[in-house]
C-alpha positions in Angstrom: 7.3 -96.5 -149.5 5.1 -98.2 -151.8 2.0 -97.0 -152.7 -0.8 -98.6 -154.8 -3.4 -95.6 -154.6 -3.0 -92.4 -153.5 -6.6 -91.9 -152.6 -5.8 -93.8 -149.5 -4.0 -90.8 -147.7 -0.7 -91.9 -147.1 1.2 -90.1 -143.9 4.3 -90.3 -142.5 4.7 -90.4 -138.6 8.0 -89.7 -137.0 8.1 -91.7 -133.5 10.6 -92.9 -130.9 11.0 -96.6 -130.4 12.5 -99.2 -127.7 13.1 -102.3 -128.0 13.1 -104.4 -124.6 14.2 -107.6 -123.1 12.2 -109.8 -121.6 9.3 -108.2 -119.4 7.5 -110.4 -117.0 3.7 -109.8 -116.8 2.6 -107.2 -114.1 5.9 -105.4 -114.1 5.6 -101.6 -112.5 6.8 -98.4 -114.3 9.9 -98.3 -112.6 11.0 -102.4 -113.2 9.7 -101.7 -117.1 12.3 -99.1 -117.6 15.1 -101.2 -116.8 13.8 -103.8 -119.2 14.7 -100.8 -121.9 17.6 -102.5 -124.3 17.9 -100.2 -127.2 16.1 -96.8 -128.6 15.6 -95.8 -132.0 13.3 -94.1 -134.5 10.6 -95.5 -136.9 8.6 -94.0 -139.6 5.2 -95.4 -138.7 3.3 -95.0 -141.9 -0.3 -94.7 -142.0 -3.2 -94.8 -144.8 -5.4 -92.0 -143.0 -8.2 -92.1 -145.6 -8.5 -96.1 -144.3 -8.8 -95.6 -140.8 -12.3 -94.3 -140.4 -14.1 -97.4 -141.9 -11.8 -99.6 -139.9 -12.1 -98.7 -136.9 -16.1 -98.3 -137.3 -16.1 -101.9 -138.0 -13.9 -102.7 -134.5 -11.4 -104.0 -136.4 -8.3 -101.9 -135.6 -5.7 -100.4 -137.6 -4.7 -103.4 -140.0 -5.0 -102.3 -143.7 -4.3 -98.6 -142.5 -1.1 -99.2 -141.3 1.4 -100.5 -143.9 5.3 -101.7 -143.2 7.2 -99.0 -141.2 10.8 -98.3 -141.7 13.3 -98.3 -138.7 16.4 -96.1 -138.3 19.7 -97.9 -139.6 21.1 -97.7 -136.0 19.8 -98.4 -132.5 21.6 -97.0 -129.3 21.6 -98.3 -125.7 19.8 -95.8 -123.1 23.1 -95.3 -121.3 25.2 -94.4 -124.6 22.5 -91.5 -124.9 23.3 -89.9 -121.8 21.5 -86.9 -120.8 19.4 -87.2 -123.5 17.4 -90.4 -122.1 15.8 -89.2 -119.0 12.7 -90.9 -117.1 12.0 -92.8 -120.1 12.0 -90.4 -122.7 14.2 -89.3 -125.2 15.1 -85.7 -125.5 16.1 -83.9 -128.5 14.9 -82.4 -131.8 13.7 -84.7 -134.0 14.4 -83.4 -137.7 11.4 -84.1 -140.3 12.4 -82.9 -144.2 9.5 -83.3 -146.5 10.9 -83.0 -150.2 13.9 -81.5 -148.9 12.0 -78.6 -146.8 12.0 -78.8 -143.0 8.7 -80.2 -141.9 9.5 -80.9 -137.9 11.7 -79.9 -135.4 9.8 -80.8 -132.6 11.5 -82.1 -129.0 10.9 -85.9 -128.4 10.9 -85.6 -124.9 8.8 -82.6 -124.5 5.1 -82.9 -124.2 5.2 -87.0 -124.6 2.4 -87.9 -122.2 3.3 -91.3 -121.1 6.8 -92.4 -120.8 8.4 -95.5 -122.2 8.2 -97.0 -118.5 4.5 -96.4 -118.6 3.8 -97.6 -122.0 5.5 -100.9 -121.5 4.0 -101.7 -118.1 0.4 -100.7 -119.3 1.2 -103.5 -122.6 2.3 -106.1 -119.7 -0.3 -106.0 -117.4 -1.9 -108.9 -119.0 1.2 -110.7 -120.8 4.9 -111.5 -120.7 6.8 -109.6 -123.2 9.4 -111.4 -125.2 13.1 -109.9 -125.7 13.1 -108.1 -129.0 9.5 -106.2 -128.4 9.5 -102.9 -130.3 7.3 -100.2 -128.7 6.4 -96.7 -130.4 6.1 -93.7 -128.6 3.2 -92.2 -130.8 3.8 -89.3 -133.5 6.2 -86.7 -131.5 4.1 -83.3 -131.3 5.0 -80.3 -129.3 2.2 -77.3 -128.5 3.2 -74.0 -129.4 4.6 -71.6 -127.0 1.0 -69.8 -126.2 0.1 -73.6 -125.6 -2.0 -73.6 -128.7 -1.4 -75.9 -131.5 2.5 -76.0 -133.2 3.0 -73.6 -135.9 4.8 -74.5 -139.5 8.7 -74.2 -139.2 8.3 -71.8 -141.8 6.0 -69.5 -139.7 9.0 -69.7 -136.8 7.0 -72.8 -135.0 8.7 -76.6 -134.3 6.8 -77.9 -137.1 4.8 -81.3 -137.3 5.8 -85.0 -137.1 2.7 -86.2 -139.5 0.9 -84.7 -142.2 -2.4 -85.4 -140.3 -1.6 -83.0 -137.6 -0.8 -80.0 -139.8 -4.0 -80.7 -141.8 -6.3 -80.6 -138.2 -4.7 -77.2 -137.5 -5.5 -75.8 -141.1 -9.1 -77.0 -140.5 -9.2 -75.3 -137.3 -7.7 -72.0 -138.8 -9.1 -72.0 -141.8 -11.9 -74.1 -142.1 -10.3 -76.8 -144.6 -7.3 -78.9 -145.0 -4.7 -77.6 -147.7 -1.5 -79.7 -147.1 -2.0 -82.9 -149.1 -0.7 -86.3 -148.0 2.1 -88.2 -149.9 2.1 -88.7 -153.4 4.7 -90.8 -155.8 7.8 -89.0 -156.0 7.6 -87.5 -152.6 10.4 -87.9 -150.2 10.9 -88.2 -146.5 14.0 -88.1 -144.2 14.0 -88.2 -140.2 17.0 -87.8 -138.2 18.2 -86.7 -134.8 21.4 -85.0 -134.7 23.8 -85.0 -131.3 25.1 -81.7 -130.0 28.0 -82.1 -132.4 25.5 -82.1 -135.3 26.4 -85.9 -135.7 23.6 -88.2 -136.6 22.9 -90.4 -133.7 20.6 -93.1 -134.8 21.2 -92.7 -138.7 18.7 -91.1 -140.9 15.5 -92.7 -142.2 15.5 -91.8 -145.9 12.4 -92.9 -148.3 10.6 -91.9 -151.5 6.9 -92.8 -152.2 6.7 -95.3 -155.0 3.5 -96.0 -157.3 3.2 -100.0 -157.0 
């Protein structure tokens, strides 16, 4: 992950992505599900401290969204078997930060909009060409009591981005404590099957000053 300025607030974002075939404008949710060809993972890197000023100008996430990294392997929905259900990928998304467990959230739990709904919404005003990649948004689970998730070190399922844990820290203790990524930090994102084999391969990255 090339990073020119650590003050930009570099963050990881572990997500699920799908690749579509051709999607005609105006498809229903059910028709959109049939257009999904492949499923994979992504680290959708964000520069958090650049986002507020961009949004305030109505310019959108341009400078604050540098290059993302995709998993080395993508899998068909059929090959995923029971892990693919109703437009959602089920299973623990493992996120490690500097070799320590950071997140173990289930990608299919608490997903607000399934991929069929997301694709149908995107195709409301346009056709989508084959090869379109659509992300789930950062994977996140509520705690068992319905509140915000707890760190893995405290018995929780952890987080898939640093911004979430910083928000929880601010709510609970009045200030964010976990720093954003800096040069030398390492990120690993992976999902294992029931035999502990990697389904999509691992996204492994190191932050590098440029």
